[in-house]
C-alpha positions as CSV (number, residue, x, y, z in Angstrom):
1,M,46.0,163.8,274.0
2,P,49.3,162.3,274.1
3,I,51.1,160.6,271.4
4,F,53.2,157.8,272.6
5,E,56.0,156.1,270.1
6,Y,56.9,151.7,270.5
7,L,59.3,150.0,268.5
8,C,58.3,146.4,267.5
9,P,61.5,144.3,267.9
10,A,60.1,142.0,265.1
11,C,59.0,144.6,262.6
12,N,62.1,147.0,263.6
13,R,59.3,149.2,263.3
14,I,57.9,152.5,265.4
15,Y,54.3,153.1,265.7
16,S,52.6,156.3,266.9
17,F,49.7,155.7,269.6
18,L,47.3,158.5,270.1
19,S,46.0,157.7,274.4
20,L,42.5,159.5,275.6
21,A,44.9,159.4,279.4
22,A,48.0,161.9,280.0
23,S,50.0,158.4,280.6
24,A,50.6,155.2,278.6
25,K,48.8,152.8,281.4
26,R,48.6,149.9,279.0
27,K,51.0,148.3,276.4
28,P,49.6,148.3,272.7
29,V,49.6,145.7,269.9
30,C,51.9,146.1,266.9
31,P,49.5,146.5,264.0
32,R,51.6,144.9,261.6
33,C,52.5,141.7,263.2
34,G,50.6,141.6,266.5
35,A,53.4,141.5,268.8
36,T,52.8,142.3,272.0
37,K,56.5,142.9,273.5
38,L,56.3,146.7,271.9
39,E,59.1,148.9,273.7
40,R,58.2,152.7,274.3
41,V,60.7,155.0,272.6
42,P,61.1,158.5,273.1
43,S,59.5,161.4,270.2
44,S,62.0,161.1,267.1
45,F,62.1,164.9,267.6
46,A,64.0,164.3,270.8
47,L,65.8,161.5,269.6
48,S,67.9,160.0,266.6
49,R,65.7,157.6,264.7
50,G,69.1,155.2,264.4
51,R,69.0,154.6,268.0
52,A,67.9,151.2,267.4
53,S,68.9,149.4,271.0
54,A,69.4,150.7,274.6
55,A,72.5,148.7,274.7
56,K,73.9,151.3,272.1
57,A,72.5,154.3,274.3
58,P,75.2,155.9,276.5
59,T,74.8,156.2,280.2
60,G,72.3,158.9,281.0
61,T,70.8,158.9,277.8
62,A,67.6,158.0,276.7
63,G,67.2,154.0,275.1
64,P,63.8,152.0,274.7
65,G,64.6,150.6,278.1
66,D,65.3,154.0,280.1
67,D,62.6,154.0,282.4
68,A,63.8,157.3,284.4
69,A,64.8,158.9,281.0
70,M,61.0,158.1,279.7
71,N,59.6,159.4,283.2
72,R,61.8,162.6,282.9
73,M,60.5,164.0,279.2
74,E,56.9,162.6,280.4
75,N,57.2,165.0,283.1
76,E,58.4,167.2,280.8
77,M,55.8,167.0,278.0
78,M,53.1,167.4,280.6
79,R,54.6,170.5,282.2
80,M,54.4,171.8,278.6
81,A,51.0,170.8,277.4
82,G,49.5,172.9,280.5
83,N,51.2,176.2,278.8
84,L,50.7,175.7,275.2
85,D,47.2,176.5,273.5
86,E,46.3,175.8,270.1
87,R,48.1,178.5,268.3
88,D,51.8,177.6,270.0
89,A,51.4,174.2,268.1
90,E,51.8,175.8,264.7
91,D,54.1,178.1,266.0
92,P,57.7,176.8,265.0
93,R,59.1,179.1,267.3
94,T,57.4,177.6,270.5
95,I,58.4,174.0,269.1
96,A,62.0,175.1,268.9
97,R,61.8,175.8,272.3
98,M,60.1,172.7,273.4
99,M,63.0,170.7,271.3
100,R,65.5,172.4,273.2
101,R,63.6,171.5,276.7
102,L,63.1,167.8,275.5
103,A,66.4,167.0,274.5
104,E,68.0,168.4,277.9
105,A,65.3,166.4,279.7
106,S,66.4,162.8,277.9
107,G,70.2,163.7,278.1
108,E,70.3,163.8,274.4
109,P,73.3,165.8,272.9
110,V,72.4,168.6,271.0
111,T,74.8,168.2,267.9
112,P,75.4,171.3,265.4
113,S,72.6,170.5,262.8
114,M,70.3,170.3,265.8
115,Q,71.7,173.6,267.1
116,E,71.2,175.0,263.5
117,M,67.5,173.7,263.0
118,F,66.4,175.6,266.7
119,R,68.2,178.2,265.4
120,R,66.4,178.7,262.2
121,M,63.2,177.6,263.9
122,E,63.1,180.3,266.4
123,A,63.6,182.2,263.8
124,G,60.4,181.4,262.1
125,E,61.3,178.5,259.5
126,D,59.0,175.6,259.0
127,P,59.9,172.7,260.5
128,E,58.7,170.0,258.0
129,A,61.2,172.1,255.7
130,L,63.9,171.8,257.8
131,E,63.8,168.3,258.8
132,E,63.8,167.7,254.8
133,E,66.9,169.7,254.7
134,L,68.6,169.0,257.7
135,G,67.1,165.4,258.7
136,P,70.0,163.1,257.1
137,Q,72.5,165.5,258.6
138,L,71.3,165.2,261.7
139,E,70.8,161.5,262.4
140,A,74.4,161.1,261.0
141,E,76.0,163.6,263.7
142,L,73.9,161.3,266.1
143,G,74.6,158.5,264.7
144,E,78.6,159.5,265.0
145,Q,78.3,160.2,268.6
146,H,76.3,157.2,269.7
147,G,78.9,155.1,267.8
148,G,78.1,154.0,264.9
149,A,74.1,152.8,263.3
150,G,75.0,149.6,264.8
151,P,72.1,147.0,263.7
152,E,69.9,148.7,261.0
153,A,67.5,151.5,262.1
154,P,64.1,151.0,262.5
155,T,61.4,152.5,260.0
156,R,58.9,154.5,261.0
157,D,55.1,154.3,260.3
158,D,52.9,157.3,259.4
159,G,50.0,155.8,261.1
160,L,48.6,156.9,264.1
161,Y,46.6,153.8,266.1
162,D,44.3,154.1,269.3
163,L,46.4,153.1,272.6
């Protein structure tokens, strides 16, 4: 069951929605403000959380409105999901390989911090500890590559909602 992420422009907040289908057939309603015009965004491990608008995204990379990039990423995720078992979801090495493939499918640049994160995950280090350690540096690098942070970066809701 895939998890899709949507940005509520009104709240400037990203929400995660669990879908019982392989693709998102309908758009969700914002759990906070009730807005109906949420925009689908790539997952945080594939793109920087500092990317707030498609207008700031360089040509060839995935922004909130880039359907072709979303389709590439969704297809790659479905291909990978078919080859995973329960143990793989907990293996940092497998997660690192998936992250590399999704970054490639999205057209997102792989920064030095991202390379370091992948390398250390492939060595078996804990992804959550690495994200805590390298996350701010990774976001700063991606912000620099995309012309700075621009408008305030969206916040992320920790909940999981039904789609």
